C-alpha positions as CSV (number, residue, x, y, z in Angstrom):
1,M,-50.5,65.3,152.4
2,K,-51.7,68.7,152.4
3,T,-48.2,70.4,152.5
4,S,-46.7,68.1,149.9
5,A,-49.2,69.1,147.4
6,M,-48.6,72.8,147.9
7,R,-44.7,72.4,147.2
8,P,-43.8,73.4,143.2
9,P,-41.8,70.9,141.6
10,P,-38.2,70.6,141.9
11,S,-37.8,71.1,137.8
12,R,-39.4,74.6,137.8
13,G,-36.7,76.5,139.1
14,F,-33.9,75.1,136.6
15,S,-35.8,75.9,133.4
16,L,-35.9,79.5,134.8
17,F,-32.4,79.4,135.3
18,T,-31.8,77.6,132.2
19,C,-34.0,80.6,130.2
20,L,-32.1,83.0,131.9
21,I,-29.0,82.0,130.6
22,L,-30.2,81.5,127.0
23,L,-31.1,85.1,127.2
24,A,-28.4,86.3,128.4
25,L,-26.0,84.2,125.8
26,L,-28.5,85.7,123.2
27,S,-28.1,89.1,124.0
28,V,-24.4,88.8,124.1
29,F,-24.6,87.2,120.4
30,A,-27.1,89.9,119.2
31,G,-24.4,92.8,120.9
32,L,-21.6,90.7,118.7
33,I,-23.8,90.8,115.6
34,L,-24.5,94.6,116.2
35,R,-20.7,95.3,117.0
36,V,-20.2,93.6,113.5
37,V,-22.7,94.9,111.4
38,L,-23.1,98.6,112.7
39,P,-19.7,99.6,111.3
40,E,-20.6,97.7,107.7
41,I,-23.7,99.6,107.9
42,A,-21.9,103.3,108.2
43,G,-19.3,102.1,105.4
44,A,-22.0,101.3,103.1
45,H,-23.7,104.8,104.1
46,Y,-20.3,106.4,103.5
47,Q,-19.6,104.4,100.3
48,T,-23.3,105.6,98.8
49,R,-22.3,109.4,99.9
50,E,-18.9,109.0,98.4
51,R,-20.6,107.7,95.1
52,R,-22.9,110.6,95.1
53,A,-19.9,112.8,95.5
54,F,-18.4,111.2,92.5
55,Y,-21.2,112.1,90.2
56,H,-21.1,115.4,91.8
57,A,-17.6,115.7,90.6
58,E,-18.3,114.5,87.1
59,A,-20.9,116.7,86.7
60,G,-18.4,119.6,87.6
61,V,-16.3,118.4,85.4
62,G,-18.8,118.9,82.7
63,F,-19.8,122.4,83.9
64,V,-16.1,123.8,84.1
65,I,-15.2,122.2,80.3
66,D,-18.2,124.1,79.1
67,Q,-17.1,127.4,81.1
68,I,-13.9,127.2,79.7
69,N,-15.1,126.6,75.8
70,A,-17.7,129.4,76.3
71,D,-14.5,131.7,77.6
72,L,-12.3,130.4,74.8
73,M,-15.2,131.4,72.2
74,A,-15.6,135.0,74.1
75,G,-11.9,135.4,73.6
76,T,-12.0,136.2,77.6
77,L,-9.5,133.1,78.3
78,A,-6.0,132.5,77.1
79,L,-4.4,129.3,77.6
80,T,-1.1,130.4,78.2
81,G,1.4,130.3,80.7
82,E,2.4,128.1,83.3
83,T,-0.7,128.6,85.3
84,V,-4.1,130.4,84.5
85,N,-6.4,131.8,87.3
86,V,-10.3,131.1,86.7
87,T,-13.2,131.0,88.9
88,Y,-15.6,128.4,88.2
89,Q,-18.5,127.6,90.5
90,P,-20.5,124.8,89.7
91,P,-24.2,125.0,90.3
92,A,-25.8,124.4,93.8
93,A,-27.3,121.2,92.2
94,Y,-23.7,120.0,91.7
95,P,-22.3,120.3,95.2
96,C,-18.5,120.8,94.1
97,E,-15.5,123.1,95.2
98,P,-14.9,126.0,92.8
99,V,-12.3,125.2,90.4
100,R,-9.7,128.5,90.5
101,L,-6.3,127.2,88.7
102,L,-5.6,125.4,85.4
103,T,-2.0,124.2,85.4
104,Q,0.2,123.7,82.5
105,L,1.6,120.1,82.2
106,G,4.8,120.6,80.3
107,N,3.5,120.5,76.7
108,P,2.1,124.3,76.0
109,R,-1.5,123.0,75.0
110,W,-2.1,120.7,77.7
111,Y,-3.4,121.8,81.1
112,T,-4.6,120.2,84.4
113,F,-7.6,120.9,87.0
114,T,-9.1,119.1,89.9
115,V,-12.6,119.0,90.8
116,T,-13.6,117.9,94.0
117,G,-17.5,116.9,94.7
118,R,-19.1,116.6,98.1
119,Q,-22.2,114.6,100.0
120,H,-22.3,115.3,103.2
121,N,-18.9,114.2,104.9
122,A,-17.7,112.6,101.7
123,R,-15.3,113.9,99.2
124,A,-14.4,112.7,95.6
125,A,-12.0,114.2,93.1
126,I,-11.3,114.0,89.7
127,E,-8.0,115.2,88.1
128,I,-8.7,116.2,84.4
129,S,-6.2,116.9,81.7
130,I,-7.2,119.0,78.7
131,T,-5.8,120.0,75.7
132,R,-6.9,122.3,72.9
133,P,-6.7,120.4,69.5
134,R,-4.8,121.9,66.5
135,L,-7.3,122.7,63.7
136,L,-4.6,121.3,61.1
137,R,-4.4,118.3,63.1
138,N,-0.6,117.8,62.9
139,L,0.2,117.9,59.5
140,G,3.1,119.7,58.0
141,V,2.2,119.3,54.2
142,F,-1.2,118.2,53.5
143,G,-3.2,117.7,50.0
144,D,-6.8,116.9,50.2
145,A,-6.6,115.3,46.7
146,S,-3.1,114.3,46.8
147,V,0.3,114.5,48.2
148,A,3.5,113.5,46.3
149,L,6.9,113.5,47.2
150,Q,9.3,113.2,44.2
151,P,12.6,111.6,44.2
152,N,15.5,112.7,47.0
153,V,12.8,115.1,48.6
154,E,13.5,115.3,52.4
155,L,11.1,116.5,55.0
156,F,12.2,117.4,58.7
157,S,10.8,119.2,61.5
158,Y,12.0,122.1,63.6
159,H,10.6,125.1,66.2
160,S,11.3,128.0,64.5
161,S,11.0,129.7,68.0
162,R,13.9,127.8,69.1
163,L,16.0,127.9,66.0
164,L,16.2,129.9,63.1
165,N,18.2,127.9,60.7
166,P,18.1,124.4,61.1
167,T,19.8,121.2,59.9
168,S,18.6,117.5,59.3
169,A,20.3,116.5,62.7
170,D,18.2,119.2,64.5
171,S,14.8,117.7,63.2
172,T,12.4,116.9,66.0
173,G,10.4,113.9,64.2
174,E,7.4,115.6,63.4
175,A,7.3,116.3,59.5
176,N,4.0,114.6,59.0
177,V,2.3,114.5,55.8
178,G,-1.1,113.5,54.9
179,S,-4.0,113.4,52.4
180,N,-7.7,112.5,52.3
181,E,-7.2,110.6,48.5
182,Q,-3.7,109.7,47.6
183,I,-0.1,109.8,49.0
184,T,2.6,109.2,46.5
185,F,6.2,108.7,47.7
186,R,8.9,108.3,44.7
187,P,12.2,106.5,45.6
188,G,14.7,108.4,47.7
189,A,12.1,110.5,49.4
190,F,12.6,110.7,53.1
191,L,10.2,111.6,56.1
192,D,11.2,112.1,59.5
193,G,7.5,111.9,60.7
194,L,4.3,110.0,60.1
195,V,2.1,109.4,57.1
196,L,-1.2,110.6,58.3
197,L,-3.9,109.0,56.5
198,G,-7.4,110.5,56.1
199,A,-10.3,109.1,54.4
200,D,-12.3,110.6,51.4
201,V,-16.2,111.4,51.4
202,F,-17.1,107.6,51.4
203,G,-14.6,106.7,54.2
204,N,-12.0,105.3,52.1
205,E,-8.7,105.3,53.3
206,P,-5.6,106.0,51.2
207,A,-2.8,103.5,50.7
208,A,0.0,104.0,53.0
209,P,3.4,104.3,51.1
210,A,5.4,101.2,51.8
211,G,8.0,101.4,54.2
212,Y,6.9,104.5,55.9
213,E,5.1,104.6,59.5
214,A,1.4,105.5,59.0
215,E,-1.5,106.4,61.2
216,S,-5.2,106.8,60.7
217,L,-6.9,109.3,61.2
218,G,-10.3,109.2,59.4
219,R,-11.6,112.2,57.0
220,I,-9.3,115.4,57.7
221,S,-11.3,118.6,57.1
222,P,-10.2,120.1,53.7
223,D,-10.7,123.5,55.1
224,P,-10.6,123.6,58.9
225,L,-9.6,127.6,58.7
226,G,-13.2,127.9,56.7
227,A,-11.6,129.8,53.7
228,T,-14.9,129.1,51.8
229,V,-17.3,129.4,54.8
230,G,-16.2,130.4,58.1
231,P,-13.9,132.7,60.1
232,L,-11.5,133.0,57.3
233,A,-14.2,134.1,54.4
234,D,-15.4,136.3,56.8
235,A,-11.8,138.1,57.0
236,F,-11.5,137.9,53.3
237,A,-14.8,139.8,53.2
238,F,-13.2,142.3,55.7
239,Y,-10.0,142.9,54.1
240,S,-10.7,143.2,50.4
241,Q,-12.2,146.5,51.5
242,P,-9.5,149.0,50.5
243,A,-10.3,150.9,53.9
244,N,-9.7,147.8,55.8
245,N,-6.1,146.6,54.4
246,D,-2.6,148.1,54.3
247,N,-2.1,147.9,50.4
248,V,-1.9,151.5,49.8
249,A,0.3,152.0,53.1
250,A,2.9,149.8,51.5
251,G,2.5,151.3,48.0
252,I,0.8,148.5,46.5
253,T,-1.8,149.4,43.4
254,G,-4.2,147.4,42.0
255,D,-4.2,144.7,44.2
256,K,-1.1,142.9,42.9
257,I,2.6,142.4,43.7
258,S,5.0,142.1,40.7
259,C,8.8,142.5,41.4
260,S,10.8,142.5,38.5
261,P,14.2,140.7,38.0
262,G,17.0,141.8,40.8
263,S,14.3,143.8,42.7
264,T,13.5,143.8,46.4
265,L,10.2,144.9,47.9
266,T,9.9,145.3,51.4
267,L,6.4,144.8,52.9
268,P,5.8,146.0,56.9
269,G,3.8,144.0,59.1
270,G,0.1,144.1,58.4
271,R,-2.9,143.0,56.7
272,Y,-3.1,142.8,52.6
273,Y,-5.5,141.8,50.0
274,L,-3.8,140.7,46.5
275,T,-5.1,139.1,43.6
276,D,-1.7,138.5,42.0
277,V,1.6,137.8,43.4
278,Y,4.9,137.6,41.1
279,L,8.5,137.4,41.8
280,A,11.0,137.4,39.3
281,G,14.1,135.7,39.2
282,N,16.7,137.0,41.5
283,S,14.3,139.2,43.4
284,T,13.7,139.4,46.8
285,L,10.8,139.7,49.4
286,V,11.5,141.3,52.6
287,L,9.3,141.3,55.4
288,D,9.4,143.8,58.3
289,A,7.8,141.8,60.3
290,T,7.4,139.6,63.6
291,P,5.5,136.9,64.7
292,E,3.4,139.6,66.8
293,N,2.9,141.7,63.9
294,P,3.4,139.3,60.7
295,V,2.5,139.9,56.9
296,I,-0.9,138.6,56.2
297,I,-1.9,138.2,52.8
298,Y,-5.3,137.1,51.7
299,L,-4.8,136.0,48.1
300,D,-7.5,136.0,45.4
301,G,-5.1,134.5,42.8
302,P,-2.0,133.0,41.9
303,L,1.1,133.2,43.5
304,R,4.4,132.4,41.6
305,T,8.0,133.0,42.0
306,Q,11.0,132.5,39.5
307,P,14.3,130.9,40.4
308,N,16.7,132.3,43.1
309,H,14.1,134.3,44.7
310,I,14.1,134.8,48.3
311,V,11.2,135.4,50.4
312,N,11.2,136.3,54.1
313,S,15.2,135.9,54.0
314,V,17.5,133.5,55.7
315,A,17.2,134.6,59.0
316,G,13.2,135.3,59.3
317,R,10.5,132.8,61.0
318,P,7.9,131.1,58.8
319,S,5.6,133.0,61.6
320,N,6.6,136.4,60.3
321,F,4.4,135.4,56.8
322,F,1.0,134.3,56.1
323,I,-0.5,133.5,53.1
324,F,-4.4,132.5,52.9
325,S,-5.5,131.7,49.6
326,R,-9.4,130.8,48.7
327,S,-8.5,131.1,45.1
328,S,-8.1,127.7,43.0
329,D,-5.2,129.4,41.2
330,E,-1.7,127.5,41.3
331,I,0.9,128.5,44.0
332,R,4.4,127.6,42.4
333,I,7.6,128.1,43.9
334,Q,10.3,127.7,41.3
335,P,13.8,126.5,41.9
336,N,16.8,127.6,44.0
337,G,14.8,129.8,46.5
338,D,14.6,130.5,50.3
339,F,10.9,130.4,51.1
340,R,9.5,130.5,54.6
341,A,6.0,131.1,55.0
342,F,2.7,129.4,55.9
343,V,0.9,128.7,53.0
344,Y,-3.0,127.9,53.2
345,A,-4.5,127.3,50.0
346,P,-7.5,124.3,50.3
347,L,-8.5,125.0,46.6
348,A,-5.2,125.2,45.0
349,E,-2.6,122.9,43.8
350,I,1.0,123.7,45.7
351,R,3.8,123.2,43.6
352,L,7.3,123.2,45.0
353,A,9.8,123.2,42.6
354,P,13.4,121.3,42.7
355,N,16.4,122.7,44.9
356,N,14.5,124.9,47.2
357,D,15.1,125.6,51.2
358,L,11.4,125.3,52.1
359,Y,10.5,126.1,55.7
360,G,6.7,126.4,57.2
361,V,3.5,124.6,56.7
362,F,2.1,123.7,53.1
363,W,-2.0,123.1,53.4
364,G,-3.5,122.8,49.8
365,R,-5.7,120.4,47.4
366,D,-2.7,119.1,45.7
367,S,0.9,119.3,47.0
368,L,3.9,118.1,44.7
369,L,7.0,118.3,46.2
370,L,9.7,118.1,43.1
371,P,12.9,116.5,43.4
372,G,15.6,117.6,45.2
373,N,13.9,119.8,47.9
374,V,14.8,119.9,51.6
375,T,11.5,120.9,53.5
376,Y,11.5,122.1,57.2
377,I,8.1,121.9,58.9
378,D,7.6,124.7,61.8
379,V,5.8,122.7,64.1
380,D,5.4,126.0,65.8
381,L,2.8,127.1,63.0
382,L,0.4,124.0,63.8
383,D,-0.2,126.0,67.2
384,S,-1.1,128.9,65.6
385,F,-4.4,127.9,64.8
386,L,-5.9,126.1,67.7
387,A,-9.8,124.7,68.2
388,P,-11.9,127.3,70.2
389,R,-12.7,124.4,72.8
390,V,-10.9,121.8,74.5
391,E,-10.8,118.1,74.7
392,I,-10.2,115.8,77.7
393,V,-7.0,113.5,77.3
394,Q,-7.0,111.7,80.6
395,W,-8.6,111.9,83.7
396,R,-8.3,109.9,87.2
397,Q,-10.1,110.0,90.7
398,I,-7.3,110.8,93.3
399,I,-9.7,111.1,96.5
400,N,-11.5,107.7,97.5
């Protein structure tokens, strides 16, 4: 009886064995869970670092854009050529790799660069495409108050850097016209481009001529070059001083040009301040100039040509001749002429009479093209005036 009382019950050993088996199974199960969960945790940590790297890249993009704009304003950066070497190192608060190259994208005004952000072993890169906006938008003929094309007016476009004497078959489809208030096309007017609709000071858009493709821009600045207040006004103040202009060197007296019938006047490349320009019938204004050294007239008065005039000659480029007016006096180009120039007169009416061959860009308060004109918009001129800042046109993340 004593021996029987000291012996453990048979079930106690079985329970211990069962517990050991369960512990082993639990250990295996826990190991399997860890094997599944640990990579997920590591992946989640990497995604967090990658997201932070992306935020760093975004901040770096803003830094680089600010630096590009600052350098453009300072005149220390020229966005020309297929590649532009730069050195933009974002501050330590934005862990990014330095940007050392801006690459052209085919369009001369489009460039791309890449900003790569870092966070430990994670990387994220953003590819940015930028452009410098045209101050004159994409407008070849503009009238703040009105644009009117009379019957049988034809507008085409071309690049004078590629072709001096275009035909209608050479048109590039960029002969755009626009106004903030009124656009009138008479029967037979032909436009190889768009009607660009601005808006008046109250936000009202002008009616688009029926049958022409139109695009809304919102309000278009009537004086984007600053003839009244801004950079162009400062240039007027400077070149109106006799010591600062080339009037005397070119034989101009009294700040006026007046060509008699049949006469010829030659102007070398330079800066001129004039209060009146008059070209009589059959007179010729020859520009001894190049796009690198153009004739630039700062005009505080009217410009008038009589029939059969020639300005800039048939082989000239409009980029040889710039006319900036801050006067409300009319600019009138009379019939049967050959006129090649950039005309900017935001306070004046530009009146282009019949049977002219016109080449360039025409920007006024009112722009009137009378019947029979054939006008070729020189798209290259629009790239002569670019904003001192860039805009992002597209971006994409290229490393995940």
